[in-house]
C-alpha positions, 0 to 999 in steps of 0.5 A: 804128423797125422795126429796133428793134421787132423787137429788142424782139419777139425780145428778148421771145421769148427772155425768154419762152422761158427763162421757159418754160424755167424753168418746166420745170424747177421742175416737174421739181425738184418731181416728182423730189423728191417722188417720190424719183428723183433717188436712184433708180439703179435699180429692182425692182417686181413684181405680179399680177392683171393682163391683156394687151391683143393689139394688132391682135387684136381680134374686130372693129373695135368691140371691145376688143383681145383680152385674156388674164391677166397672172397676174404681172409682175416688172421690174428697170430700171437707169436708168443701165445703160439695161436692162431685165428683165422676166418675165411669166406669161401665161394664158387666165384669165377671158377668152373665147378668142373674142367680144367683145373676149375673149382668145386661146386659151393652154393653160396658164401662158405664162412669158416673159422679155425683156430689153434692154440699150440697142440689143439686145433678147432672149428667154429661155426656160430657157437657150434665147436667141432674139435680138430686134434689132426689139423693142429699140427698143420695149423700149428706150422702155418704160424711159422710158415708167415714170413714174421713167424719164420723170422721168430722160429729162427731167433729161437732155432738152436741149430740155425743154418745159412747160406747163399744161392741164386733164385728168382730170376737170377737174385742172389739171396740168402738163406736161412734153414732151421728145424721146427719140430719134425720140420725142416723149414728154409727161407730166402731173404732178398737184398732189401732183407725181406723174407721172400720165400719159405720152403719146407715139406709135409705128409701127405698119403698120396706122394709122400713128403710133399713140397709146401711153399709160400712166396711173399711180395709186395711189401709195405710199412704198416706201423713200423712193420713191413708186411707183404701183400702178395701172398702166392702158395705152392703145395706140391713142385711147381711145374708151370716151366715143365707141364709135363712134370718128370719123364714126361708125366702130367703133375699139374696140381701145385698152386693151392693158394693166393690173396692180396693183403689190405688191412695190417694191424701190428701188435693187434692181438685180437681175442685171447684164443682159450682152449675149450674142456672139449678141444683138450679131451679131443682125440683123433678116433682110431680107424673103424672098419664095419663089414656088411655082407650084400651077397654071397662073396660081396662085402661093403666095409665102412665105418669112415668117412670113405668105404670100400667093396670087397669081392671074391672069385674062385681063387682070389679077392678083388677090393674097389677102392683104397682110400685115405691113408696107409693106416685106413688100407691095413685095417680094411686089408685085415678085415678082408682077410678075416671074412675071406680067410684063404685067398690073397687080395690080387687087384685094387680097383682105383675109381679116380686119383683124388687124394681121399679115394687114392692114399692108400694104393701104395699099402695094396701094393705092397700087399702084393695087389695089383692096381686097376685104373683108367689107363690115362692114370697108368703112368702118373701112378707109376711115377709120381705116386709109386715112386721112392719118394721120401715118407718121413714125416708120417701118413698124414695128412697135414695139408687138408684134402676134401672129398670128391 
């Protein structure tokens, strides 16, 4: 009897799983038909009047990410070839240079041209080519976080699942989810069969697995294809309705991108994206630490874009600054132990909370060092950084961060 019951339970589970898969496919088919995704091979679109939030560079943990004006954006995405060419024009705009979540100083306009093709990424500045092997993963992911890219990924997914939930002010939406590489991607589809929200997690050295959310609205018809005209993106959880974050600790950084799309050209692919030989041969450089003795017991630790200082005391060592990520911190710690082999690192001094200056703090804590920081940062570090947040996606950085 027990054996028969087990068989029945397994059959019911299989039937339920099959029904769920069929429901997910039905939702996907309705969305691709309504949005015109099936006939879409590539797309070119552009917009104006936006902003870019510089992730990891807020004035204080309570403030939103520092912002600069995005004067214009243009993208060409080829879904079949897995390529994207993006051009941004950035300027200071009306965002203040510092304070209150304001922007960072920019002189004039900055034009950025970023490209990705499969696992290769590079930038162009005029005719100057700059390989960006560390950015390839993030840029490739961006293709599948596009509204139509999400549906394209779902069409090819072997593990597509679907369910329903209430969100967006109480609207009941269909949710589709699947795996793309190491990322689990989830999209919300409204009653008009439009993709209105896409969520995943990306690695940042500072916060661990960090939410990345794209919200889309203002859909319009362009040549038989529905496309959103309002982009609004979050990196980190949206705490606008809960400004004190968790445990009463400010965690304000979340708004990372916004723009109004004004021109959409379905199946206009732009110039073919060909990977230059220099990009194909480029690799992520290994972490390198160079030490310079300044005076007895004081060493300047360089070799990267961000540096540290080791100071020897009578029975311990203090390291000033733990920048970038775990790999950088491990290399610096190894060099400190080589230079001062008989004394432990007791303190690590942190100058400020920006990601690029604090991304390696956790490594020193695991080494047994005590962080020394401004007293207003202590609760933020304790609850937002030194917590047990998952770190399953790697050391990062998938989300680009800027020096500050």
